[in-house]
N, C-alpha and C positions, 0 to 999 in steps of 0.2 A: 479261582480258575480262569483261564483265558476265555474271553467272550467270543464265540465264533461269529457272531453278527458283526463284530468289529474286525476280526482278523480276515473275514471273507472279503473285506473291502481293499485288501492288499492289491496294489497294482501288479498285473501279471508279469511285468518285467522283472520283478524282484522275487518271484516264486522260486526259481532255481537257486538263488542265493540263500534264501531261508532254508530250503531243503538241504543244501550243502551244510549249513550250520547245525541242522537237526541231527546229523550223524554224530553219535557219541563215540569218541576215540576209546581205544582199549585202555589207555592210561592217560591221566590228565597231563596236558602239555606243561613243560617248564615255562618259567617267565621268559626266558630267551626265545623259546619256540613261539610263545604267544605274541611277543613283540614282532617276530618275523612274519607271523600270519597277519598281523595288523598292517604291517608294511605292504604285504602282498595284496591287501584289499584295494590298494590305490590303483586307479585305472591305468592301463597301458594305452594311452591315447595321446594324440598330438597336444602339446602344451598350449594353453590359452596365451595369446600374445599380450604382453604389456610393454610399456616404453623401455624400462630398464630395471634390472635387478642388481642390488648391491648387498654384499655380505658385510657384517660389521661385528665387532665385539664391544660390549658395554660393561660397565662395572655393576656387579650385583652384590647382594648382602653377604654372600659367602664365596666370592670369586667372580670371575668374568662370566658373562652370558653371551651366547651367540644370538644375533638377530639377523633378519633378512628384510630388506626394504624392497617392496614392489612399487615401482614408480610409474604413474600413467604416462602415456605419450602426451606431448604438448608442453606448454609453458606453465610453470608454477609461480608462486608457491601453492601447494596443494594441501587440502585438509589431510590429517593423519589419523588413521585407524590403527590402534594397537591391538594386535590379534593374538589370542591364546588358543592353541590347538587342543582338541579333545583327545580321549584315550584313557578315561577313567583314572587320571592322575598317575598312571603307571606305564602307559604306552604313548607312542607318538613322538614326533620331532618335526623339524622344519620341512623335511621332505614329504612326510605323510600328508601334510596339508597344503602342499604346493598348489594343487589345482584349486582348492578352495580360496586361497589367498589371491591367486591370479584372477579368478572370476570376480572376487570382491573388488580388487583394484580396478579392473576394467569397467565393470558395471556401475560402481559407485563413483568412479572418477577421483579416487583418493589414493594417497600413499598408504599402503598396508605395511606395518612393521610387525612381522611375525617374531615371536619370542620363544626361544628354546629353553624353557624353565626346567628345573630339577624335577626328577620323577621319584615316586615311591616305588617299592618299599625302601629302596636304598636311602632316600631322603624323605622321611615322613613329614606329615603336617607339622608346622605351617610352611615348609620349604618352598613349595610352588607358589603359595599365596604371597610370600615375601618377595620372591623373584619377580612375580608379575607386577606387584605394586612398584617395585624399584624400577622396572622397565617403563611403566607408565610415567613415573616422575622424570625419568631421563628423557623420554620423548617430549614431555612438556617443556623441559629446559633446553633441549638441543634440537628441536624440530627444524630450525632454520639451517642447520648444518647438513641436512639431507634433502633440502627442497621443500620442507613442510611449513605449514602456517601454525605457529605456536598458539594462536587464538582459536584454532579449530581442531581440537583433539577429541577423538572418540574411542570407543572400545568395541571389540567384537570377539566372539569365540563360540565354539560348538561343544556341547556336552560338558565335560569337565572344564573346557575352556569358557563355555557360557557361564558356568558357576564362577570361574575366576574373574570374568568380566563384571558380573554382579558384585562380587566381593570388592573388587578394586573401585567400583563406582561408590559403594558405601564408604569405603575407607577414604577415598578422596574427599567425599563430602565432610567427613569427620575431621580430616586433616586440613581442610581449607584449600584444597587443590591437589592436582591440577583441575581447572575448570573443564567440564566436559560438554561437548555439543550434543552427543547422541550415543546410543548403545544398541548393538545388535546381539541378542542372546539367542543362539541357535540350539534347539533341543537341550536347554540348559538343565543341569542337575541343580534343583532348587532345595531339596531337603536331603541332607546327608544322615540325619538322625545320629544315634539312636535315642529314643525309640521313634518309630514312624507312627503317625496317627493312623486311625482306622481308614480315613478317607484316602490318604496317600497309599497305604498298603493295598487297599481295594483297587485303586486306580491303576497301580502297577500290575496287579494280578490280572486285571481285565485285558491288558494289552501285552501280557507276557508272550515273548516269542524268541526263537533261537538266536537271533542276531544280537539282541541285548536282552537278557532275561533278568528276572527279579534276583535270581541267585547270582548272576554275573554282577549286578549292581552291588549286592551285598559284599561280594568278594573285592570289588574295586575299593569300596569305602573302607573295608577292613585293612586292605593292604596299605592305604595311604594315611587315613585318619587313625588307624590302629585302635587306640583306646582313648577316645576323647573324654576328658575328665570334667569338662564344664558344659553341661547341656544347654546353658544359656548363651554359649558362644554363637554370635550371629552367623558365622560361617557354616554352622550346622543346619540352619533352617531360616532361609530368607523370608519365609512367609510370616515369621514372627518379628522381623526387623522393621525399624522405622525407615521406610523408603522415601518419605517425603523429601522433595528437593533433588531427587535424582534426575538425570537428563532425559529428554524424550527417548523412549525405548521401544524397540521392536522385539517381540518374542516370536521366533519362528519355530513352530512346533511341527512334529510329524505325527500323522494319524496312527500309524502302526508302530508305536514306540512306548515303552514302559514309562518314559518321562513326560508323556503328553499331558496327562491330567495336572501334574504339578506346574507345568509350563503355563497352562491355561489359568490355574489358580494364581500364579505369579503375576500374570497380566492383569487379572482382576484386582490383586492387591496393589499393584502400582497405580492402576486407574483410580481406585478408591482413595488413594493417598494423594491424588492431584497430579500425578506424573502423566504427561501425554504419552499414550501407549497405543501401539498397533499390535494386534494378535494376528499372525498369519499361519494358518494350519495347512500343511501340505497333505492334501487328501491322498490316501493310498500309499503314502511314502513311509519308508523305514528310517531308523535312527541316523544312518550315514548319508542320507540323500544329498546333502549340500556338498559333500566331498566327491561325489561320483557322477557329476552331471555330464561328463564327457563319455563315460561308459554306459550311462542310463539316461538317454535323452528325455525320458518322461519326467525326470527330476529337474531338468534345467529351468523350465518356466517358473517353478516355485523359488528356486535359488536366485534367479535373475530378478524376480519381482522384489524379493527382500533386499538384495544388494542395491538395486536402484532406489528403493525407498530410503535406505541408509544414506546413500549419496545425497538425496534431496535434503535430509535432515542436516547432514554435515555442511552442506553449502548454504543452508538457510540463514 
């Protein structure tokens, strides 16, 4: 059951939003309706200024992929952060995470290459994983064509995108490249299961809330991973993976979020494996805090701190 001593620490700015999500509709929304509601979550606020934005199409494993380059003002070449959006593997696109990518570009001082990967359930696992790794490899090979420094490539993503960043880092290590400077995993999905351990289940239940509930997590996993046949697949549980040799990593967790505890556990797993790790917990914040900094100014300091720290790692 939800722990009221935790949920009572919710920042008051987000109380109306959670109350809105607590209203149960008469009938479950369709996938198209859910995607529209997710897009509507994005703030109607002035866009964060960056130097330049370029749209591009790159080759993917099953056809072309759209990407968007956010380029800082000033003279390059710049470090490159390959960014994967969140949305439970079934929601989201380049536009839903425009504000997040703009903030990361500006505060980190890096090019952010956002990737429009395939979504489930139309494209089940491992479609998104394959797309994202292909995009990472392309960025490593082609960075100079869009003002990037091929020797300074990093990864970032939130929620499902944080999961995809962790996956790509592990796969790059196994494949022998691209070499990575740093990684920023924002409220990452670390354990997809099934089954979930008692610790993970209890951690999610303690922080269960209407914005991202335990049931919602289960539905996302079922829609994309569908029927995972190999419980040893490292993509299902990063806490059981060999993470030694991964790049310096920032885990940015939200206090009022079902994924908080596994994010903390992932930070400890990385640290115990010798990976330089920073754990940044956004007190009182909810799952989407990093994407709504312009509409909810209370979230901005946490996002800016993580983005600046990522920039320091990328330029180091």
